Rosetta silent file (secondary structure, phi, psi, omega in degrees, C-alpha in Angstrom):
SEQUENCE: MFSEVKFPVPWGHLAAKAWGPPEGHPVLCLHGWLDNANTFDRLIPLLPKDHHYVAMDFSGHGLSSHRPAGSPYHFLDYVSDVRRVAAALQWRRFTLMGHSMGGAVAGMFCFLYPEMVDKLILLENLGFLLAPEDTEAWLKSKRMVIDRLLSLEARQQAPKARSPEAALQRLLEANRHLTAEGGAILLQRGATETPAGLVYNRDMRVRRQSRESLTVEQCVKLLQKIQDRVLIVLAQDGLLVPHKLESKNHFVIALREAFERTLKEHIQLVEVPGSHFVHMNEPEVVSGIISNFLAAHNTRARL
SCORE:     score description
SCORE:     0.000 S_00000001
   1 L     0.000  147.529  178.400  -15.246  -13.627  123.061 S_00000001
   2 E  -132.028  165.470  176.403  -13.260  -10.903  121.350 S_00000001
   3 E  -124.789  148.489  177.338  -13.520   -8.888  118.156 S_00000001
   4 E   -86.310  142.287 -179.153  -10.798   -7.875  115.697 S_00000001
   5 E  -133.963  147.516  174.260  -10.260   -4.156  115.108 S_00000001
   6 E  -131.957  136.182  179.308   -8.155   -2.189  112.612 S_00000001
   7 E  -116.286  120.377 -178.560   -7.162    1.457  112.897 S_00000001
   8 E   -64.924  139.670  173.232   -6.037    3.230  109.689 S_00000001
   9 E  -136.133  163.616 -176.127   -2.601    4.900  109.784 S_00000001
  10 L   -54.826  -28.381 -177.362   -0.640    6.620  106.950 S_00000001
  11 L  -103.392    7.757 -179.827    1.394    3.471  106.193 S_00000001
  12 E   148.569 -112.287 -179.412   -1.460    0.944  106.515 S_00000001
  13 E  -152.708  157.064  167.503   -3.202   -0.058  109.753 S_00000001
  14 E  -104.922  127.730 -177.368   -2.694   -0.929  113.404 S_00000001
  15 E   -96.079  154.657  179.554   -4.447   -4.155  114.349 S_00000001
  16 E  -158.808  167.863  173.154   -6.034   -4.941  117.717 S_00000001
  17 E  -132.489  145.996 -172.966   -8.499   -7.239  119.452 S_00000001
  18 E  -127.602  141.882  175.459  -11.171   -6.116  121.903 S_00000001
  19 E  -125.920  154.865  171.347  -13.020   -7.703  124.794 S_00000001
  20 L    84.677  170.228 -176.921  -15.866   -6.514  126.977 S_00000001
  21 L   -67.211  135.190 -179.954  -18.648   -3.953  126.655 S_00000001
  22 L   -57.350  -28.109 -179.797  -17.734   -0.849  124.593 S_00000001
  23 L   -83.988   -3.830  179.621  -19.185    1.332  127.342 S_00000001
  24 L   -70.532  165.091  178.940  -16.955   -0.267  129.977 S_00000001
  25 E   -60.619  128.292 -174.159  -13.962    1.496  131.472 S_00000001
  26 E   -74.696  135.896  175.658  -11.241    1.482  128.769 S_00000001
  27 E  -132.435  120.107  178.636   -8.009   -0.477  129.229 S_00000001
  28 E  -101.336  125.537 -172.910   -5.320   -0.435  126.497 S_00000001
  29 E  -110.971  130.663 -173.980   -2.996   -3.436  126.620 S_00000001
  30 E  -119.237  125.221 -176.134    0.548   -3.334  125.189 S_00000001
  31 L   -83.641  174.377 -178.147    2.598   -6.433  124.365 S_00000001
  32 L   -88.443  176.470 -177.838    6.326   -7.006  124.629 S_00000001
  33 L   -60.091  128.765  178.033    9.117   -6.831  122.038 S_00000001
  34 L    69.555    4.557  176.034    8.601   -9.283  119.116 S_00000001
  35 L   -95.343 -159.451  177.369    5.314  -10.486  120.688 S_00000001
  36 L  -158.484 -178.002 -173.784    1.740   -9.525  119.736 S_00000001
  37 H   -60.455  -22.997 -179.227   -1.714   -8.872  121.195 S_00000001
  38 H   -64.670  -11.472  178.985   -2.290  -12.600  121.839 S_00000001
  39 H   -60.767  -19.968 -178.727    0.002  -12.315  124.869 S_00000001
  40 H  -100.916    6.009 -174.216   -3.115  -11.213  126.801 S_00000001
  41 L   -59.463  -37.897 -177.124   -5.428  -13.986  125.538 S_00000001
  42 L   -89.680  -19.311 -177.963   -5.357  -16.009  128.757 S_00000001
  43 L   -86.398  -48.327 -172.022   -5.274  -13.073  131.183 S_00000001
  44 H   -58.942  -38.791  177.381   -8.055  -10.756  129.991 S_00000001
  45 H   -60.039  -17.542 -179.981  -10.882  -13.343  130.335 S_00000001
  46 H   -92.965   -5.412 -176.572  -10.002  -13.489  134.066 S_00000001
  47 L   -92.974  168.452 -176.722  -10.236   -9.738  134.623 S_00000001
  48 L   -50.492  133.605 -175.132  -13.348   -7.641  135.537 S_00000001
  49 L   -77.205  -13.605 -176.766  -16.094   -8.065  132.946 S_00000001
  50 L   -90.131    9.131  175.517  -17.280   -4.461  133.209 S_00000001
  51 E  -103.190  156.986  176.080  -14.108   -3.099  131.559 S_00000001
  52 E  -109.542  112.809 -174.588  -13.429   -2.706  127.838 S_00000001
  53 E  -103.767  132.090  174.725  -10.023   -4.135  126.923 S_00000001
  54 E  -124.795  116.509  175.558   -8.208   -3.392  123.672 S_00000001
  55 E  -104.294  116.406 -174.640   -4.927   -5.261  123.042 S_00000001
  56 E  -101.390  154.144  169.081   -3.069   -3.723  120.113 S_00000001
  57 L   -94.015  125.367  173.333   -0.266   -4.964  117.882 S_00000001
  58 L   -62.508  156.975  176.390    2.532   -2.430  117.650 S_00000001
  59 L   -55.821  138.387 -178.653    3.556   -1.490  114.114 S_00000001
  60 L    81.483    1.932 -179.485    5.681   -4.231  112.597 S_00000001
  61 L  -124.872  156.782  173.498    4.241   -6.826  114.992 S_00000001
  62 L    51.835 -124.605 -178.687    1.364   -9.299  114.830 S_00000001
  63 L  -100.560    7.456  177.567   -1.241   -8.245  112.274 S_00000001
  64 L   -78.785  153.319  179.831   -0.235   -4.569  112.120 S_00000001
  65 L   -66.708  149.663  172.709    1.318   -3.084  108.985 S_00000001
  66 L   -77.167  153.047  177.399    5.080   -2.763  108.650 S_00000001
  67 L   -72.107  161.590 -175.402    6.460    0.744  108.509 S_00000001
  68 L   -58.655  157.213  177.430    7.500    2.090  105.068 S_00000001
  69 L   -57.040  138.697  179.340   10.705    0.935  103.400 S_00000001
  70 L    86.992   -7.066 -177.552   13.768    2.770  104.692 S_00000001
  71 L   -96.979  123.418  174.906   12.115    3.668  108.001 S_00000001
  72 L   -77.367  168.287  175.756   13.758    2.401  111.176 S_00000001
  73 L  -101.678  111.704  175.693   11.741    1.552  114.291 S_00000001
  74 E   -97.847  150.015  178.425   12.282    4.083  117.053 S_00000001
  75 H   -53.542  -42.945 -178.547   10.995    3.547  120.578 S_00000001
  76 H   -66.650  -19.283  174.181    8.911    6.704  120.352 S_00000001
  77 H   -61.265  -38.355  179.192    7.190    5.265  117.240 S_00000001
  78 H   -68.479  -35.990  176.104    5.551    2.735  119.540 S_00000001
  79 H   -64.374  -39.892  177.264    4.460    5.539  121.876 S_00000001
  80 H   -67.352  -30.803  174.493    2.924    7.320  118.880 S_00000001
  81 H   -58.241  -43.829 -179.968    1.147    4.050  117.990 S_00000001
  82 H   -62.519  -45.788 -178.934   -0.554    4.235  121.396 S_00000001
  83 H   -63.460  -38.818  179.100   -1.552    7.874  120.845 S_00000001
  84 H   -63.939  -44.063 -179.355   -2.974    7.053  117.417 S_00000001
  85 H   -65.668  -43.286  178.486   -5.076    4.185  118.779 S_00000001
  86 H   -59.321  -39.915 -179.717   -6.342    6.277  121.692 S_00000001
  87 H   -67.565  -41.776  179.850   -7.338    9.023  119.211 S_00000001
  88 H   -63.250  -36.444  179.665   -9.103    6.515  116.937 S_00000001
  89 H   -82.465   -9.172 -176.823  -11.045    5.132  119.899 S_00000001
  90 L    59.299   39.222  176.627  -11.763    8.689  121.127 S_00000001
  91 L   -89.801  122.173  178.047  -10.495    7.777  124.585 S_00000001
  92 L   -92.459  -28.749 -179.950   -9.695   10.855  126.634 S_00000001
  93 L  -152.611  131.827 -172.920   -8.674    8.963  129.810 S_00000001
  94 E  -157.481  171.996  176.989   -7.956    5.263  130.199 S_00000001
  95 E   -96.157  141.441  176.404   -5.909    2.593  131.943 S_00000001
  96 E  -112.146  132.879  173.408   -2.662    1.300  130.408 S_00000001
  97 E  -127.861  122.860 -177.065   -1.365   -2.218  130.933 S_00000001
  98 E  -131.866  139.758  175.356    1.984   -3.196  129.413 S_00000001
  99 E  -106.404  131.691  174.179    4.150   -6.313  129.493 S_00000001
 100 L    55.708 -121.176  179.639    7.943   -6.064  129.157 S_00000001
 101 H   -56.583  -35.035  177.729    8.707   -3.539  126.353 S_00000001
 102 H   -60.628  -29.455  175.564    5.031   -2.641  126.368 S_00000001
 103 H   -68.697  -39.300  178.382    5.495   -1.510  129.959 S_00000001
 104 H   -68.016  -37.270  175.550    8.291    0.845  128.947 S_00000001
 105 H   -64.164  -43.933  179.736    6.092    2.236  126.154 S_00000001
 106 H   -62.062  -42.837  177.884    3.254    2.669  128.636 S_00000001
 107 H   -60.339  -45.822  179.224    5.568    4.447  131.080 S_00000001
 108 H   -63.592  -39.228  178.213    6.810    6.876  128.442 S_00000001
 109 H   -60.991  -39.532  179.747    3.239    7.556  127.324 S_00000001
 110 H   -62.850  -39.656 -178.907    2.347    8.426  130.939 S_00000001
 111 H   -69.037  -35.437 -177.955    5.211   10.918  131.142 S_00000001
 112 H   -82.793  -35.260 -176.641    4.201   12.590  127.848 S_00000001
 113 L  -130.018   60.672 -175.554    0.416   12.448  128.363 S_00000001
 114 H   -61.769  -26.166 -179.038   -0.152   12.178  132.113 S_00000001
 115 H   -73.146  -11.596 -176.192   -3.633   13.659  131.834 S_00000001
 116 H   -96.357  -10.550 -173.103   -4.796   10.747  129.687 S_00000001
 117 E  -115.293  124.797  178.477   -3.927    7.865  132.033 S_00000001
 118 E   -95.716  -30.136  177.379   -5.814    7.051  135.226 S_00000001
 119 E  -145.114  149.752  179.978   -3.981    3.832  136.131 S_00000001
 120 E  -129.567  125.906  178.146   -0.782    2.148  134.956 S_00000001
 121 E  -116.789  118.739 -179.745   -0.119   -1.593  135.183 S_00000001
 122 E  -112.101  120.598  179.087    3.425   -2.809  134.470 S_00000001
 123 E  -107.191  114.874 -178.761    4.041   -6.525  134.062 S_00000001
 124 L    55.538   44.606  175.233    7.699   -7.472  134.270 S_00000001
 125 L  -162.587  150.534  179.579    8.796   -3.914  133.645 S_00000001
 126 L  -105.732    8.313  175.200    9.579   -0.817  135.704 S_00000001
 127 L    91.148    5.306 -177.951    8.418    1.669  133.079 S_00000001
 128 L  -139.970  157.346  168.340   11.907    2.550  131.789 S_00000001
 129 L  -110.545  130.997 -174.917   14.641    1.326  129.466 S_00000001
 130 E   -77.944  130.434  175.490   18.152    1.578  130.957 S_00000001
 131 L   -87.015  145.365  174.502   20.750    3.666  129.136 S_00000001
 132 L   -58.257  134.927 -178.662   24.373    2.436  129.104 S_00000001
 133 L   -71.185  -26.832  179.991   26.267    4.235  131.878 S_00000001
 134 L   -88.152  130.711 -178.022   29.350    4.559  129.681 S_00000001
 135 H   -61.635  -40.945 -179.849   29.160    7.265  127.003 S_00000001
 136 H   -65.122  -36.466  178.238   31.150    5.213  124.490 S_00000001
 137 H   -66.756  -37.444  178.531   28.812    2.244  125.007 S_00000001
 138 H   -65.142  -44.936  178.929   25.842    4.546  124.381 S_00000001
 139 H   -62.863  -41.080 -179.012   27.399    5.862  121.150 S_00000001
 140 H   -62.949  -39.625 -178.808   28.211    2.331  120.032 S_00000001
 141 H   -66.025  -37.042  178.838   24.611    1.204  120.585 S_00000001
 142 H   -69.060  -42.413  178.938   23.293    4.079  118.419 S_00000001
 143 H   -64.041  -37.085 -179.029   25.785    3.406  115.645 S_00000001
 144 H   -63.362  -35.622  178.141   24.892   -0.272  115.714 S_00000001
 145 H   -59.353  -46.473 -177.638   21.205    0.520  115.080 S_00000001
 146 H   -67.397  -48.465 -177.729   22.101    2.383  111.860 S_00000001
 147 H   -61.289  -42.210 -178.331   24.683   -0.156  110.648 S_00000001
 148 H   -69.486  -35.452  177.523   22.407   -3.135  111.223 S_00000001
 149 H   -63.768  -47.896 -179.753   19.481   -1.447  109.476 S_00000001
 150 H   -64.128  -37.108  178.649   21.588   -0.691  106.377 S_00000001
 151 H   -65.490  -41.544  179.548   23.009   -4.208  106.422 S_00000001
 152 H   -63.557  -42.236  179.119   19.518   -5.697  106.588 S_00000001
 153 H   -65.324  -37.666 -177.605   18.370   -3.538  103.675 S_00000001
 154 H   -67.841  -35.159 -179.326   21.417   -4.504  101.601 S_00000001
 155 H   -73.150  -30.634 -177.662   20.757   -8.238  102.041 S_00000001
 156 L    46.361   48.433 -173.993   17.084   -7.943  101.023 S_00000001
 157 L   -80.710  129.460  178.810   16.577  -11.315  102.620 S_00000001
 158 L   -73.233  146.629  178.636   13.123  -12.892  102.183 S_00000001
 159 L   -57.688  138.658 -178.981   11.402  -14.101  105.388 S_00000001
 160 L   -79.030  135.232  176.720   12.223  -17.739  106.103 S_00000001
 161 E   -94.003  139.561 -179.037    9.409  -20.270  105.887 S_00000001
 162 E  -134.353  158.763  171.804    9.260  -23.003  108.523 S_00000001
 163 L   -69.654  156.149  179.188    7.063  -25.929  109.357 S_00000001
 164 H   -52.846  -39.101  179.577    4.606  -25.253  112.228 S_00000001
 165 H   -67.138  -42.441 -179.162    6.751  -27.399  114.533 S_00000001
 166 H   -70.889  -35.176  177.673    9.974  -25.644  113.542 S_00000001
 167 H   -64.396  -41.382  177.320    8.393  -22.209  113.855 S_00000001
 168 H   -67.439  -44.146  179.956    7.229  -23.009  117.387 S_00000001
 169 H   -61.044  -41.062  178.572   10.576  -24.508  118.323 S_00000001
 170 H   -64.837  -38.907  178.131   12.446  -21.442  117.111 S_00000001
 171 H   -64.197  -42.060 -177.850   10.136  -19.208  119.124 S_00000001
 172 H   -71.607  -33.210  177.982   10.632  -21.258  122.291 S_00000001
 173 H   -64.952  -34.066 -178.525   14.437  -21.309  121.815 S_00000001
 174 H   -84.334  -15.613 -178.880   14.438  -17.488  121.685 S_00000001
 175 L  -132.552   85.552 -175.029   12.091  -17.181  124.694 S_00000001
 176 L   -64.918  -16.090  179.822   13.116  -19.553  127.443 S_00000001
 177 L   -86.704   -8.887 -179.326   10.303  -18.211  129.682 S_00000001
 178 L   -83.262  142.616  169.465    7.607  -19.256  127.227 S_00000001
 179 L   -89.520  165.915  178.503    5.723  -22.541  127.508 S_00000001
 180 H   -61.928  -36.466  178.965    4.791  -24.521  124.397 S_00000001
 181 H   -66.097  -44.613  178.831    1.148  -23.515  124.933 S_00000001
 182 H   -62.936  -41.791  178.680    2.070  -19.851  125.222 S_00000001
 183 H   -61.498  -40.704  179.591    4.294  -20.028  122.180 S_00000001
 184 H   -64.097  -36.574  178.649    1.484  -21.588  120.133 S_00000001
 185 H   -65.799  -44.155  179.187   -0.857  -18.755  121.179 S_00000001
 186 H   -65.933  -35.166 -176.951    1.624  -16.089  120.093 S_00000001
 187 H   -69.291  -28.326  178.974    2.268  -17.937  116.833 S_00000001
 188 H   -59.048  -32.904  179.377   -1.432  -17.860  115.903 S_00000001
 189 H  -105.523  -13.937 -173.102   -1.158  -14.100  115.451 S_00000001
 190 H   -99.736    3.993  179.788    2.557  -13.900  114.847 S_00000001
 191 E  -147.096  154.161  178.985    2.850  -16.029  111.690 S_00000001
 192 E  -122.572  138.680 -179.121    1.096  -16.492  108.348 S_00000001
 193 E   -81.620  129.778  176.247    0.699  -19.767  106.507 S_00000001
 194 E  -124.391  168.530  176.768    2.223  -19.844  103.001 S_00000001
 195 L   -57.128  -28.885 -178.348    2.671  -22.725  100.503 S_00000001
 196 L   -87.322  -10.990 -178.177    6.244  -23.062  101.748 S_00000001
 197 E   135.595 -165.852  179.638    5.304  -23.060  105.435 S_00000001
 198 E   -82.560  136.986  177.466    4.801  -20.569  108.258 S_00000001
 199 E  -120.392  128.185  178.411    6.383  -17.115  107.934 S_00000001
 200 E   -61.911  138.684 -179.241    6.747  -14.829  110.952 S_00000001
 201 L   -76.363  -28.839 -171.265    4.661  -11.662  110.548 S_00000001
 202 L   -62.005  146.970  176.064    6.990   -9.333  112.383 S_00000001
 203 L   -71.479  129.528 -178.858    9.085   -6.862  110.447 S_00000001
 204 H   -59.162  -25.202 -177.027   12.750   -7.917  110.544 S_00000001
 205 H   -70.029  -18.987 -176.847   13.624   -4.260  111.226 S_00000001
 206 H   -68.847  -18.388  176.315   12.017   -4.301  114.682 S_00000001
 207 H   -74.560  -11.337 -178.600   15.025   -6.315  115.855 S_00000001
 208 H  -114.122   27.907 -172.101   17.167   -3.257  115.047 S_00000001
 209 L   -67.885  153.633  176.376   15.024   -0.694  116.865 S_00000001
 210 E   -95.580  119.702 -175.359   16.445    2.489  118.367 S_00000001
 211 L   -87.348  149.274  175.762   15.685    2.615  122.068 S_00000001
 212 L  -101.214   81.606 -171.869   14.810    5.678  124.077 S_00000001
 213 L   -88.275  153.458 -177.553   16.992    4.884  127.069 S_00000001
 214 E  -129.442  153.572  173.327   17.193    6.877  130.287 S_00000001
 215 L   -82.803  165.827  177.742   19.648    7.247  133.150 S_00000001
 216 H   -59.928  -41.964  179.765   18.660    6.473  136.721 S_00000001
 217 H   -60.363  -43.410  178.195   18.688   10.200  137.502 S_00000001
 218 H   -64.051  -39.632  179.506   16.314   10.925  134.627 S_00000001
 219 H   -60.941  -43.303 -178.929   14.017    8.118  135.724 S_00000001
 220 H   -63.004  -41.685  178.005   13.762    9.520  139.242 S_00000001
 221 H   -63.867  -41.058 -178.972   12.871   12.973  137.890 S_00000001
 222 H   -69.517  -29.596  177.109   10.240   11.534  135.574 S_00000001
 223 H   -54.655  -34.665 -176.871    8.704    9.565  138.435 S_00000001
 224 L   -71.148  -10.809 -179.591    7.642   12.833  139.937 S_00000001
 225 L   -88.991  -13.518 -176.612    5.480   13.589  136.871 S_00000001
 226 L   -65.370  123.789  176.869    3.260   10.534  137.392 S_00000001
 227 L  -100.968  -18.781 -173.791   -0.287   11.584  138.281 S_00000001
 228 L   -93.043  176.646  175.627   -1.856    8.151  138.092 S_00000001
 229 E   -94.404  143.560 -171.667   -1.743    5.092  140.328 S_00000001
 230 E  -125.381  134.410  171.178    0.728    2.376  139.394 S_00000001
 231 E  -116.660  126.162  177.214    0.802   -1.411  139.870 S_00000001
 232 E  -117.419  123.896  179.844    4.087   -3.177  139.155 S_00000001
 233 E  -115.279  116.823  178.651    4.079   -6.978  139.017 S_00000001
 234 E  -113.858  138.937  178.711    7.482   -8.709  138.937 S_00000001
 235 E   -89.684  139.545 -176.826    7.979  -12.444  138.584 S_00000001
 236 E   -64.417  -25.573  174.950   10.342  -14.153  141.006 S_00000001
 237 E  -112.934   28.247 -179.595   11.985  -16.026  138.137 S_00000001
 238 L   -91.336 -150.511 -173.545   11.626  -13.154  135.668 S_00000001
 239 L  -101.623   -5.299 -170.045   14.033  -10.593  134.279 S_00000001
 240 L  -126.985   13.629  177.155   13.881   -7.864  136.941 S_00000001
 241 L   -78.600  119.699 -168.950   14.290   -9.462  140.340 S_00000001
 242 H   -50.825  -44.340 -174.300   17.305   -7.626  141.867 S_00000001
 243 H   -72.259   -8.074  178.474   19.129  -10.560  143.427 S_00000001
 244 H  -105.258    4.345 -178.959   19.148  -12.388  140.091 S_00000001
 245 L  -101.797  162.998  176.298   20.563   -9.501  138.102 S_00000001
 246 L  -120.448  -85.755 -175.716   24.140   -8.482  137.458 S_00000001
 247 L   -66.782  -26.818 -178.287   24.788   -5.345  135.397 S_00000001
 248 L   -92.104    0.236 -174.790   21.229   -4.062  135.837 S_00000001
 249 H   -58.905  -45.441  179.531   21.188   -4.696  139.567 S_00000001
 250 H   -61.430  -41.490 -178.895   22.110   -1.088  140.499 S_00000001
 251 H   -60.714  -50.098 -176.073   19.499    0.269  138.122 S_00000001
 252 H   -65.663  -44.217  179.990   16.640   -1.836  139.520 S_00000001
 253 H   -61.533  -45.382 -179.798   17.597   -1.220  143.150 S_00000001
 254 H   -61.501  -40.655 -178.912   17.878    2.540  142.552 S_00000001
 255 H   -67.778  -43.605 -179.698   14.500    2.646  140.827 S_00000001
 256 H   -63.510  -38.072  176.262   12.790    0.633  143.570 S_00000001
 257 H   -64.642  -37.518  178.482   14.258    2.948  146.190 S_00000001
 258 H   -66.552  -40.041  176.095   12.987    5.911  144.166 S_00000001
 259 H   -55.689  -49.663 -175.953    9.509    4.368  144.034 S_00000001
 260 H   -68.606  -32.504 -175.499    9.436    4.049  147.802 S_00000001
 261 H   -81.128  -41.478 -170.804   10.932    7.483  148.390 S_00000001
 262 H  -101.357  -31.999 -172.631    8.976    9.645  145.940 S_00000001
 263 L  -138.748   39.637 -174.499    5.724    7.896  145.142 S_00000001
 264 L   -60.484  -33.431 -177.839    5.111    5.264  147.773 S_00000001
 265 L   -75.584  -16.915 -178.669    1.433    6.257  148.048 S_00000001
 266 L  -101.524  -24.154 -170.299    0.914    5.835  144.282 S_00000001
 267 E  -111.171  130.913  173.552    2.948    2.736  143.480 S_00000001
 268 E  -113.413  123.922  179.074    2.276   -0.870  144.466 S_00000001
 269 E  -117.246  121.478 -174.188    5.081   -3.314  143.723 S_00000001
 270 E  -126.179  134.466  173.220    4.274   -7.014  143.993 S_00000001
 271 E  -104.690  135.527 -178.713    6.454  -10.072  143.404 S_00000001
 272 E  -127.886  155.348  173.971    4.730  -13.267  142.311 S_00000001
 273 E   -66.929  142.704  178.800    5.930  -16.798  141.573 S_00000001
 274 E   136.050 -175.157 -174.960    6.557  -17.409  137.890 S_00000001
 275 E  -111.058 -171.156 -178.462    8.657  -16.381  134.914 S_00000001
 276 L   -57.459  -30.559  178.891    8.813  -13.389  132.545 S_00000001
 277 L  -104.210   36.954 -177.982    5.581  -14.591  130.871 S_00000001
 278 H   -59.207  -34.169 -179.054    3.721  -15.346  134.113 S_00000001
 279 H   -64.882  -20.266 -178.474    0.699  -13.388  132.880 S_00000001
 280 H  -104.747  -40.161 -179.089    0.419  -15.864  130.024 S_00000001
 281 H   -73.528  -44.074  179.780    1.781  -19.089  131.509 S_00000001
 282 L  -134.368   69.718 -174.897   -0.111  -18.845  134.835 S_00000001
 283 H   -58.316  -28.479 -179.913   -2.597  -15.978  134.434 S_00000001
 284 H   -66.180  -19.167  178.378   -4.420  -16.912  137.621 S_00000001
 285 H   -68.958  -33.968 -176.619   -1.317  -15.936  139.593 S_00000001
 286 H  -110.369  -15.060 -173.700   -1.684  -12.275  138.601 S_00000001
 287 H   -62.652  -38.872  179.835   -5.355  -11.910  137.597 S_00000001
 288 H   -66.196  -41.404  179.113   -6.615  -11.400  141.157 S_00000001
 289 H   -62.542  -46.971 -178.930   -3.984   -8.734  141.893 S_00000001
 290 H   -68.029  -39.853 -179.566   -4.769   -6.873  138.666 S_00000001
 291 H   -62.140  -43.555  177.575   -8.530   -7.217  139.144 S_00000001
 292 H   -61.137  -41.150 -179.485   -8.353   -5.687  142.628 S_00000001
 293 H   -65.633  -42.113  178.699   -6.246   -2.833  141.294 S_00000001
 294 H   -64.746  -37.199 -175.760   -8.701   -2.187  138.426 S_00000001
 295 H   -78.305  -21.737 -177.540  -11.663   -2.265  140.760 S_00000001
 296 L   -70.588  148.936 -179.228  -10.151    0.103  143.328 S_00000001
 297 L  -109.363  -97.841 -176.484  -11.084    3.778  143.136 S_00000001
 298 L   -90.462   -9.396  179.520   -9.527    6.340  145.468 S_00000001
 299 L  -107.472  157.387 -177.801   -8.071    3.894  147.911 S_00000001
 300 L   -67.940  142.316  179.010   -5.141    1.585  147.339 S_00000001
 301 L   -67.023  143.351  176.493   -6.085   -1.893  146.106 S_00000001
 302 L   -88.784  119.834 -175.977   -5.807   -4.621  148.683 S_00000001
 303 L  -100.342    0.000    0.000   -3.363   -7.208  147.432 S_00000001
């Protein structure tokens, strides 16, 4: 069983759902881009019962408020969402678990507030967003964020209503790693029923977000700031397995080498069968690994 939670913010509220005893060790769970807190619905019930899990919706996602008109979504805004929720919960030190973009947000939070995180769990993410190696490509990406935001505002397009079947089909077409069951779970929190049909809850502007990208060299330097223990779970048919990548191959290989070279005693990297949404599609594949990591204290978890 879980409970719904809302945290007031200046532009409305951040929504979340909580499992486990309030006195249990705190774990804050962060979803991926365009997803919502329901991404952890099938995983958390399989994890240690003596922990207190809070899965939040980032601003503009799920049941959380959209940011004010005219405000773009910057990557650091999601990091500040995490800091706001931690402050509202009065958590001074806790575990972070993030999937996909949520892992990158969790990684940046660790670099900015290392004293607040005791363990970091990254699902299908290495804790960083890759910056374009070419300067012109980097400039183009920044300009595109502004132009697309202004274009979206100029159109003032109302959210499209779809039948439940069409809404699910559209979600699955955009996420080839999602199963129909997983898509339906995300849709429960990711859409609202109207007389015309289902309307996605997410703010259209989150698709135009400004990313806080880093170079490989910056990533390596930031790795040295990590004080906590880290578990990285990559799916063999996911988005980050080196031999299946092309342009990002150098980035992933360089980061993995940096993990082994600089923080081998702190970082555990595990590959499991499954896709980008393995934690949702086959939660039993990763639940044991994560549970062992959560239960471990000063010694490395046995995987």
